[in-house]
C-alpha positions in Angstrom: -3.0 7.4 -4.0 -2.1 11.0 -4.4 0.8 12.4 -2.5 1.5 15.6 -0.5 4.9 17.2 0.3 5.3 20.4 2.3 8.3 22.3 3.4 9.3 25.5 5.2 12.8 26.6 5.9 15.6 27.8 3.6 13.9 29.9 0.8 16.6 28.8 -1.7 15.9 25.2 -1.1 12.1 25.1 -1.1 11.5 24.2 -4.8 14.3 21.5 -4.8 12.8 19.9 -1.7 9.3 19.9 -3.2 10.4 18.4 -6.5 12.5 15.7 -4.8 9.6 15.0 -2.5 7.3 14.5 -5.5 9.7 12.1 -7.1 9.8 10.2 -3.8 6.0 9.9 -3.9 5.7 8.8 -7.6 5.4 5.2 -6.4 1.9 6.0 -5.0 0.4 6.4 -8.5 -0.6 9.7 -10.0 -1.7 11.4 -13.2 -0.7 15.1 -12.6 1.6 17.1 -10.4 2.0 20.6 -9.1 3.7 23.0 -6.7 2.9 26.2 -4.9 5.4 28.5 -3.2 4.5 31.3 -0.9 6.3 34.6 -0.7 4.8 38.0 -0.9 2.5 36.3 -3.4 1.8 32.7 -4.3 3.3 31.1 -7.3 1.6 28.0 -8.7 2.8 25.6 -11.4 0.9 22.4 -12.2 0.7 20.0 -15.1 -1.0 16.9 -16.2 1.5 14.0 -16.6 4.7 13.1 -14.9 6.8 15.2 -12.4 9.4 15.7 -15.1 6.7 17.4 -17.2 6.1 19.8 -14.3 9.8 20.4 -14.0 10.1 21.2 -17.7 7.2 23.7 -17.4 8.8 25.7 -14.5 9.8 29.2 -15.7 13.4 30.3 -16.2 14.9 31.6 -12.9 12.5 29.2 -11.2 10.2 30.3 -8.3 11.1 30.9 -4.7 9.4 31.0 -1.3 10.2 30.0 2.2 7.1 27.8 2.4 5.8 25.5 -0.3 3.5 22.6 -1.1 3.7 19.9 -3.8 1.2 17.3 -4.9 0.8 14.3 -7.1 -2.9 13.7 -8.0 -4.7 10.5 -8.8 -8.0 11.5 -10.4 -11.3 11.1 -8.7 -13.4 14.3 -9.3 -12.6 15.3 -12.9 -10.2 13.8 -15.4 -6.5 14.4 -15.5 -5.8 17.9 -16.7 -3.7 21.0 -15.9 -6.8 22.7 -14.3 -7.7 19.7 -12.1 -4.1 19.3 -10.9 -3.3 20.5 -7.4 -2.6 23.0 -5.8 -5.8 25.0 -5.9 -6.2 28.7 -5.0 -8.9 31.0 -4.0 -10.3 34.0 -6.0 -7.6 36.3 -4.7 -4.7 33.9 -4.9 -4.0 34.5 -1.2 -4.0 30.8 -0.3 -3.0 27.6 -2.0 -4.3 24.1 -0.9 -3.5 20.5 -1.6 -5.7 17.6 -0.5 -5.8 13.8 -0.5 -9.1 12.0 0.1 -12.7 12.8 -0.9 -14.8 15.7 0.4 -18.2 14.1 0.4 -20.2 17.4 0.9 -18.2 19.3 -1.7 -21.1 19.7 -4.2 -23.3 21.5 -1.6 -20.4 23.6 -0.5 -19.5 24.5 -4.1 -23.1 25.5 -4.9 -23.2 27.8 -1.9 -19.9 29.3 -2.8 -20.8 29.8 -6.4 -24.1 31.5 -5.3 -22.0 33.9 -3.3 -19.9 34.9 -6.3 -16.9 32.5 -6.1 -15.5 31.3 -9.5 -14.1 27.8 -9.9 -11.5 26.7 -12.4 -11.6 22.9 -11.9 -14.0 20.0 -11.5 -12.3 18.8 -8.2 -13.8 18.5 -4.8 -10.6 20.1 -3.4 -11.2 23.6 -4.8 -13.9 24.4 -2.3 -11.3 24.4 0.4 -9.3 27.6 -0.5 -12.6 29.4 -1.3 -13.9 28.6 2.2 -10.7 29.8 3.7 -11.0 33.0 1.7 -14.4 33.7 3.2 -13.1 33.2 6.7 -10.2 35.6 6.1 -12.6 38.2 4.7 -14.6 38.2 8.0 -11.5 38.8 10.0 -10.2 35.3 11.0 -6.4 34.9 11.2 -4.8 32.3 9.0 -4.7 29.5 11.6 -8.3 30.2 12.6 -9.6 30.4 9.0 -7.9 27.1 8.2 -9.5 25.4 11.3 -12.9 26.8 10.7 -12.8 25.6 7.1 -11.7 22.1 8.1 -14.7 22.0 10.5 -17.1 22.4 7.4 -15.7 19.4 5.6 -17.2 15.9 5.5 -15.3 12.9 4.3 -11.7 11.8 4.3 -8.9 14.2 3.9 -5.3 15.2 4.4 -5.2 18.9 3.7 -2.3 21.4 3.7 -2.3 25.1 3.0 0.1 28.0 2.5 -0.7 31.7 2.5 0.9 34.7 0.8 3.2 36.6 3.1 3.6 33.6 5.4 6.4 31.0 6.0 4.0 28.6 7.8 2.4 25.5 6.4 -1.0 24.5 8.0 -2.2 20.9 7.8 -5.0 18.6 9.1 -5.9 14.9 8.7 -9.0 12.7 8.9 -8.7 9.1 7.6 -5.8 10.0 5.3 -2.2 9.8 6.3 0.2 12.7 7.1 3.6 12.6 8.7 5.8 15.4 9.8 9.6 15.5 9.3 11.7 17.4 11.8 15.0 18.6 10.3 17.9 20.8 11.2 17.4 23.4 8.5 13.7 23.1 7.9 10.6 21.1 8.6 8.6 18.8 6.3 5.1 17.4 5.8 4.2 14.5 3.6 1.9 11.6 2.9 4.8 9.2 3.4 8.3 9.2 4.6 10.1 8.6 1.2 9.1 12.2 0.3 11.7 13.7 2.7 13.9 10.8 3.9 16.9 12.4 2.1 16.7 15.3 4.6 15.6 13.8 7.9 14.8 10.5 9.6 13.0 12.2 12.6 9.2 12.0 12.2 5.9 12.7 13.9 2.8 10.9 12.8 -0.5 12.8 12.9 -3.6 11.2 14.3 -7.1 11.7 13.0 -8.5 15.1 14.1 -5.1 16.6 14.6 -3.8 19.9 13.2 -0.2 20.8 12.5 1.5 24.2 12.2 4.9 23.8 10.5 7.0 26.9 10.8 10.8 27.4 10.1 11.4 27.4 13.9 9.3 24.4 14.9 6.3 22.2 14.6 3.2 22.4 16.7 0.4 19.8 16.8 -3.1 20.5 18.3 -6.3 18.7 18.6 -9.8 19.7 17.3 -10.2 22.1 20.2 -6.9 23.8 19.6 -5.2 22.2 22.6 -1.5 21.5 22.1 -0.9 17.7 21.8 2.2 16.2 23.3 3.9 14.3 20.4 6.8 11.8 20.2 9.5 12.0 17.6 10.3 8.6 16.1 13.4 7.7 14.1 13.0 6.0 10.8 15.3 2.9 10.8 15.9 2.5 7.1 18.4 4.3 5.0 17.6 6.5 1.9 19.4 3.9 -0.2 16.8 1.4 0.8 14.3 3.4 -1.4 16.7 3.5 -4.4 16.9 1.0 -7.3 20.5 0.0 -6.5 21.4 -1.0 -10.0 18.1 -2.9 -10.8 16.1 -1.9 -13.8 12.9 -1.5 -11.7 12.0 -1.2 -8.0 9.8 -4.3 -8.4 12.8 -6.3 -9.6 14.9 -5.1 -6.7 12.1 -5.8 -4.2 11.6 -9.3 -5.5 15.3 -9.9 -4.9 15.1 -8.3 -1.4 12.8 -11.0 -0.2 15.4 -13.2 1.5 16.5 -10.2 3.6 12.9 -9.1 4.3 12.0 -12.6 5.6 15.1 -12.6 7.8 14.0 -9.3 9.2 10.6 -10.6 9.9 11.9 -13.6 11.7 14.7 -11.9 13.7 14.3 -12.4 17.4 10.9 -14.2 17.0 11.9 -17.8 16.7 13.6 -19.9 19.4 14.5 -23.4 18.0 16.2 -24.4 21.2 13.0 -23.9 23.2 10.8 -24.9 20.3 8.7 -21.8 20.4 7.7 -18.6 18.6 8.3 -15.5 20.7 5.9 -12.9 19.5 5.2 -10.5 22.3 2.7 -8.5 20.1 0.2 -11.4 20.4 1.2 -13.0 23.7 -1.9 -11.8 25.5 -4.4 -12.6 22.8 -7.0 -15.3 23.3 -7.6 -17.5 20.2 -10.5 -19.4 21.7 -13.1 -17.2 20.1 -13.8 -16.4 16.4 -10.9 -14.8 14.4 -11.7 -12.6 11.4 -9.3 -11.3 8.8 -10.0 -8.1 6.9 -7.9 -6.9 4.0 -7.8 -5.8 0.4 -5.9 -6.9 -2.7 -2.6 -8.6 -2.1 -3.1 -8.3 1.6 -6.4 -10.2 1.3 -4.6 -13.1 -0.3 -2.2 -13.1 2.6 -5.2 -13.0 5.0 -6.7 -16.1 3.3 -3.4 -17.9 3.8 -3.3 -16.8 7.5 -6.9 -17.9 8.0 -6.1 -21.3 6.6 -3.2 -21.7 9.0 -5.4 -21.0 12.0 -8.3 -23.2 10.8 -5.9 -26.1 10.3 -4.9 -25.7 14.0 -8.5 -25.8 15.1 -9.3 -22.0 15.4 -12.6 -20.9 13.8 -11.4 -18.3 11.3 -12.9 -16.3 8.5 -11.4 -13.9 5.9 -13.2 -11.0 4.4 -12.6 -8.4 1.8 -12.5 -5.3 3.9 -14.6 -3.3 1.4 -17.5 -5.8 2.0 -17.0 -6.3 5.7 -19.4 -3.6 6.9 -21.7 -3.9 3.9 -22.3 -7.6 4.6 -23.2 -7.0 8.2 -20.7 -9.5 9.5 -21.5 -10.5 13.1 -18.7 -9.3 15.5 -18.7 -8.8 19.2 -16.3 -8.5 22.2 -15.3 -12.2 21.8 -14.0 -11.7 18.3 -10.4 -11.1 17.3 -10.3 -9.0 14.1 -6.9 -8.9 12.2 -6.4 -6.1 9.7 -3.7 -7.0 7.2 -2.5 -3.8 5.5 1.0 -3.0 4.1 0.6 0.7 4.5 -1.6 0.7 7.6 -3.7 3.4 5.9 -5.9 1.4 3.5 -9.2 3.1 3.7 -11.5 0.1 3.4 -9.4 -1.9 5.9 -9.3 1.0 8.4 -13.1 1.3 8.1 -13.5 -2.4 8.9 -11.2 -2.2 11.8 -13.0 0.9 13.2 -16.3 -1.1 12.9 -14.7 -3.9 14.9 -13.4 -1.4 17.5 -16.9 0.0 17.8 -18.3 -3.5 18.5 -15.7 -3.9 21.3 -13.8 -6.6 19.4 -10.1 -7.1 20.0 -8.2 -5.7 17.0 -4.7 -6.6 15.7 -2.9 -4.7 12.9 -0.5 -6.7 10.7 1.3 -3.9 8.9 4.7 -2.7 7.5 4.4 0.9 8.6 5.4 2.0 12.1 3.1 4.8 13.3 0.4 4.2 10.7 -3.3 4.6 11.5 -3.7 0.8 11.8 -0.8 0.6 14.2 -2.1 3.4 16.4 -5.8 2.5 16.4 -5.7 -1.2 16.9 -5.4 -2.8 20.3 -2.3 -4.8 19.2 0.1 -4.5 16.3 2.5 -6.9 14.6 5.0 -5.4 12.2 6.1 -7.4 9.1 9.5 -5.6 8.9 9.8 -5.7 5.1 11.4 -2.3 4.8 10.3 0.3 2.2 8.5 -1.0 -0.9 8.3 1.5 -3.7 6.9 -0.6 -6.6 3.1 -0.4 -6.7 2.7 -4.2 -7.1 3.4 -5.7 -3.7 6.1 -8.4 -3.7 8.4 -8.5 -0.6 5.6 -7.3 1.6 3.4 -10.2 0.5 6.2 -12.6 1.4 6.7 -10.9 4.8 2.9 -10.9 5.4 2.9 -14.7 4.8 5.8 -15.2 7.2 4.4 -12.9 9.8 1.0 -14.6 9.7 2.7 -18.0 10.1 4.3 -16.6 13.2 1.0 -15.2 14.5 -0.7 -18.5 14.0 2.0 -20.4 15.8 2.1 -17.9 18.6 -1.7 -17.8 19.1 -2.1 -21.6 19.2 1.3 -22.6 20.6 1.3 -25.3 18.0 4.6 -24.8 16.2 6.5 -28.0 15.6 10.3 -28.2 15.5 10.1 -29.1 11.9 8.1 -25.9 11.2 10.6 -23.7 13.1 13.5 -25.3 11.2 11.7 -24.6 7.9 11.3 -21.0 8.9 15.0 -20.7 9.5 15.8 -22.2 6.1 13.2 -20.1 4.2 15.4 -17.1 3.3 18.1 -19.3 1.7 15.4 -21.2 -0.2 14.0 -18.0 -1.7 17.5 -17.0 -2.7 17.9 -20.4 -4.4 14.8 -19.7 -6.5 16.1 -16.2 -7.4 19.4 -17.7 -8.4 18.1 -20.5 -10.5 14.6 -19.7 -11.7 13.6 -20.4 -15.3 10.8 -17.9 -15.1 12.2 -15.8 -17.8 12.1 -18.7 -20.2 8.4 -19.2 -19.3 7.7 -15.5 -19.9 9.4 -15.6 -23.3 7.3 -18.6 -24.3 4.0 -17.2 -23.3 4.4 -13.4 -23.6 1.8 -13.3 -26.5 -0.8 -15.5 -24.7 -4.4 -14.4 -24.8 -4.9 -14.9 -21.1 -3.3 -16.6 -18.1 -4.9 -18.9 -15.6 -3.6 -19.9 -12.2 -5.0 -22.8 -10.2 -4.2 -24.3 -6.8 -5.8 -25.9 -3.8 -5.6 -25.5 0.0 -2.6 -23.4 0.9 -1.9 -22.9 -2.8 -5.3 -21.3 -3.6 -4.4 -17.8 -2.3 -1.1 -18.0 -4.2 -3.0 -18.7 -7.4 -5.1 -15.6 -6.7 -2.0 -13.5 -6.0 -0.2 -14.9 -9.1 -3.1 -13.7 -11.3 -3.3 -10.3 -9.6 0.4 -9.7 -10.2 0.1 -10.7 -13.9 -2.9 -8.3 -14.5 -1.4 -5.5 -12.5 1.8 -5.1 -14.4 1.2 -6.7 -17.8 -2.3 -5.3 -18.4 -3.3 -8.7 -19.7 -6.2 -10.8 -18.6 -5.3 -13.2 -15.8 -7.6 -15.2 -13.5 -6.8 -17.2 -10.4 -9.1 -19.6 -8.7 -9.3 -22.7 -6.6 -8.5 -25.6 -8.9 -11.8 -27.4 -8.1 -13.7 -24.4 -9.7 -12.2 -25.1 -13.1 -15.2 -27.1 -14.2 -17.7 -24.5 -13.0 -17.2 -22.0 -15.8 -13.5 -21.1 -16.4 -12.9 -24.2 -18.5 -14.9 -22.6 -21.2 -12.1 -20.0 -21.7 -9.3 -22.5 -21.8 -7.5 -23.0 -25.2 -4.1 -23.5 -26.7 -3.6 -19.7 -26.3 -4.2 -19.7 -22.5 -1.3 -21.1 -20.5 -2.4 -22.6 -17.1 -0.1 -22.2 -14.1 -0.8 -25.1 -11.8 0.5 -25.1 -8.2 1.4 -28.7 -7.7 2.9 -28.9 -4.3 3.0 -31.3 -1.4 0.2 -30.6 1.1 -2.0 -29.0 -1.5 -4.0 -32.0 -2.8 -1.4 -32.6 -5.5 -3.2 -35.6 -7.0 -6.5 -33.8 -7.3 -4.9 -30.8 -9.0 -3.2 -33.1 -11.4 -6.7 -34.2 -12.4 -7.4 -30.6 -13.3 -4.2 -30.4 -15.3 -5.3 -33.3 -17.4 -8.6 -31.4 -18.1 -6.8 -28.4 -19.5 -4.3 -30.5 -21.4 -7.3 -32.2 -23.1 -8.2 -28.6 -24.4 -4.6 -28.3 -25.6 -3.7 -25.6 -23.1 0.0 -25.4 -22.2 0.7 -26.1 -18.5 3.4 -24.5 -16.3 3.8 -26.6 -13.2 5.1 -24.8 -10.0 6.1 -27.7 -7.9 8.3 -29.2 -5.2 7.8 -32.6 -6.9 9.3 -32.2 -10.4 10.0 -35.9 -11.0 6.3 -36.7 -10.3 4.6 -34.0 -12.2 7.1 -32.9 -14.9 5.6 -35.3 -17.5 2.3 -33.5 -17.3 3.7 -30.0 -17.9 5.2 -28.0 -20.8 7.4 -26.1 -18.3 8.4 -26.7 -14.7 9.2 -24.0 -12.2 10.7 -25.8 -9.3 10.6 -24.8 -5.6 12.7 -26.4 -2.8 11.0 -28.9 -0.5 9.9 -27.4 2.8 7.2 -27.6 5.4 3.8 -27.7 3.5 2.6 -24.6 5.3 5.5 -22.6 3.9 5.6 -23.9 0.3 3.2 -21.1 -0.7 5.9 -18.5 0.1 8.3 -20.1 -2.3 5.8 -20.8 -5.0 4.8 -17.2 -5.1 8.3 -16.1 -5.8 8.3 -18.0 -9.1 5.0 -16.4 -10.1 6.3 -13.0 -9.3 9.3 -13.5 -11.6 7.1 -14.7 -14.5 4.9 -11.7 -14.2 7.8 -9.4 -14.0 9.5 -10.8 -17.1 6.3 -10.8 -19.2 5.7 -7.2 -18.3 9.3 -6.4 -19.1 9.0 -8.0 -22.5 5.9 -6.0 -23.2 7.5 -2.7 -22.2 5.0 -1.9 -19.4 5.4 0.7 -16.8 6.2 -1.9 -14.2 6.8 0.2 -11.1 3.8 2.5 -11.8 1.1 0.5 -13.5 -1.7 2.6 -15.1 -4.7 3.5 -12.9 -3.2 1.9 -9.8 -1.9 3.4 -6.5 0.4 2.0 -3.9 -1.7 3.1 -0.9 -5.4 3.2 -1.5 -6.6 5.8 1.0 -10.1 6.4 -0.3 -12.9 3.9 -0.4 
């Protein structure tokens, strides 16, 4: 949520870089956008609405400055409005600031500043920052010192960047909110995520919590909280800018659904040796699975975590899965004998990071399962396993969920050493089987049949239960229609009251997921005249019980959920498409949730 882009370099390029950066961050979710350019004075333009609304509002002749900031805001303090949009300035317009996160002590700071005569133009927590900087400048601090002294007064989570009138330098700091620097030939960049500047450079430096960055036209300097210069390593981003483009698809989500065969191949590459009959996952080779294993995650990643927990439990490892947002609140027992696995696509999810930090504080061993090299989770955990899905722009996770499932299957096999030859062969065949579904799916027909339904229900057992939850989540995320997923055995315990002829039920009827028991639940909903869509690898056996059948290829029972989920993704996509929804940027949602 929210996005920052900063640049310093060629004065004639600054605005174009900022606007392109904002477009590259649109996937994160936002409700307003703005830019600030620093020259002899600071020019600020910001608007509620889309980046294109901001572009239309820019004055003729545009604005120039060697240093600049851009921001896409996702509202927390104050509703979407021009005034609440970032950047924010001080009383003298000498400094402009953008901020991601939440300043927890902003109200007391604001009250103190107002009592000293400062006037505020927004309802945001962010606006206290430029006024605090203004005060430090007034007592003689230089720009860098004023920025550092202000950051020291903030409590909460933040990624903050500032530019000053008469300066070509961008100043930045982070605490529990991501920032990455881009090192270019003709300028240097700062952003919440790499897509903001990947068109210009693939050389990046990831900031850690407590670090400050000074980005000047002639170089980048990173220091710690004491001002000591930090030795940094420049990493090369391995994906091409075209990977973050639609490539002829109508939506990023559609493209990313169709990229799943490649994403799974990337996840598997070099990690499976069928000749030796083993999984080679160096990332977990030294981990001990004899103790308790806990998964922490949110949203789609939580559904993947439930799948991973089931894999380990079936192989005799005591395993639990927790919603990361409830992990610390529930006082979950954790000690040095616990392995805590954080599943997070971005590696920056605030609730998951807090759970992992809690585990680190209890001396547990931590493992990050993430898609993002250099992310907070990757740096702060004892071990990291990358899912290798490549960039995912659509807010609703698709290929990253498939890659999480596959990576968790690898982790489970590597931890226990219990991967059969049949399982390894099934892994090898999985990408082609996903492609088969993409080529032959009848999901669009199902979507056409039920686009006007009142609600959608998804049921499954065992390995299929997390996929039922994920199927419902995708439907509600991008269609805005009511959808609910649950373990099929829970149907009688309340949800059956909602079942009618206007509520299609998607039943995951696959081998290895108590197919016969789930068929019993199907008969219950049929008795209430609800239409049934069977997602199955046994069409001959279950077809007579369903109004529609979405077939998946036969595979190892532990991998069937990967295939079944693809069918449900396609149904949700086509329902949303028929309804004309904003598929890539669903309302009220953000790609990377970096506040609790």
